[in-house]
C-alpha positions as CSV (number, residue, x, y, z in Angstrom):
1,X,58.5,132.7,130.3
2,X,55.3,133.6,128.5
3,X,53.9,131.8,125.5
4,X,54.8,134.8,123.3
5,X,58.4,134.6,124.6
6,X,58.6,130.9,123.7
7,X,57.2,131.6,120.2
8,X,59.8,134.4,119.7
9,X,62.6,132.2,120.9
10,X,61.5,129.4,118.5
11,X,61.3,131.9,115.6
12,X,64.7,133.4,116.4
13,X,66.2,129.9,116.9
14,X,64.8,128.7,113.6
15,X,66.1,131.7,111.7
16,X,69.5,131.6,113.4
17,X,69.8,127.8,112.9
18,X,68.9,128.1,109.2
19,X,71.5,130.9,108.7
20,X,74.1,128.8,110.5
21,X,73.3,125.8,108.3
22,X,73.7,128.0,105.2
23,X,77.0,129.4,106.5
24,X,78.4,126.0,107.4
25,X,77.5,124.2,104.1
26,X,76.0,120.8,104.4
27,X,75.5,121.0,108.2
28,X,71.8,121.8,108.2
29,X,69.7,119.5,110.4
30,X,66.2,120.1,109.3
31,X,63.6,122.4,110.8
32,X,63.6,121.0,114.4
33,X,67.4,120.6,114.3
34,X,67.9,124.1,113.1
35,X,65.7,125.5,115.8
36,X,67.7,123.5,118.4
37,X,71.0,124.6,116.9
38,X,69.9,128.3,117.0
39,X,68.7,128.1,120.6
40,X,71.8,126.2,121.7
41,X,73.9,128.7,119.7
42,X,72.3,131.6,121.5
43,X,73.3,130.1,124.8
44,X,76.8,129.4,123.6
45,X,77.2,133.0,122.3
46,X,75.7,134.6,125.4
47,X,78.2,132.6,127.5
48,X,81.2,133.0,125.3
49,X,81.0,136.6,124.0
50,X,81.1,138.4,127.4
51,X,84.1,136.3,128.4
52,X,85.9,137.5,125.2
53,X,84.8,141.1,125.7
54,X,82.6,141.1,122.5
55,X,79.5,143.2,122.4
56,X,77.3,143.7,119.3
57,X,75.4,146.7,120.7
58,X,71.7,147.1,121.5
59,X,70.2,148.8,118.5
60,X,67.6,146.2,117.7
61,X,67.1,143.4,120.3
62,X,65.7,140.9,117.7
63,X,68.4,141.5,115.1
64,X,71.1,141.4,117.8
65,X,69.6,138.1,119.1
66,X,69.6,136.6,115.6
67,X,73.2,137.6,115.1
68,X,74.3,136.2,118.4
69,X,72.4,133.0,117.9
70,X,73.7,132.6,114.3
71,X,77.3,133.0,115.4
72,X,76.8,130.6,118.3
73,X,75.0,128.2,115.9
74,X,77.9,128.3,113.5
75,X,80.2,127.4,116.4
76,X,77.9,124.5,117.4
77,X,77.7,123.2,113.8
78,X,81.5,123.3,113.5
79,X,82.0,121.4,116.7
80,X,79.4,118.8,115.6
81,X,81.2,118.5,112.2
82,X,84.5,117.9,114.0
83,X,82.9,115.2,116.2
84,X,81.3,113.5,113.2
85,X,84.6,113.3,111.4
86,X,86.4,112.0,114.5
87,X,83.8,109.2,114.9
């Protein structure tokens, strides 16, 4: 992966993590945490969506990546919230 690719992944992860934190109220984790949530969310969505037969299309790769990562980030934050409540 090139330096440009890493920077783009961090930017997309940050945006997606921030959006996921806004959607799941009170679950934001700060700048670094949001980037991690966005990146982990992208992996979760890229693993889960094909198994469920969900495809968002390929109109704009960056917008599609942000949407995938945001949905995955919301899933990650909901799971984290459930784990926090159980502990």
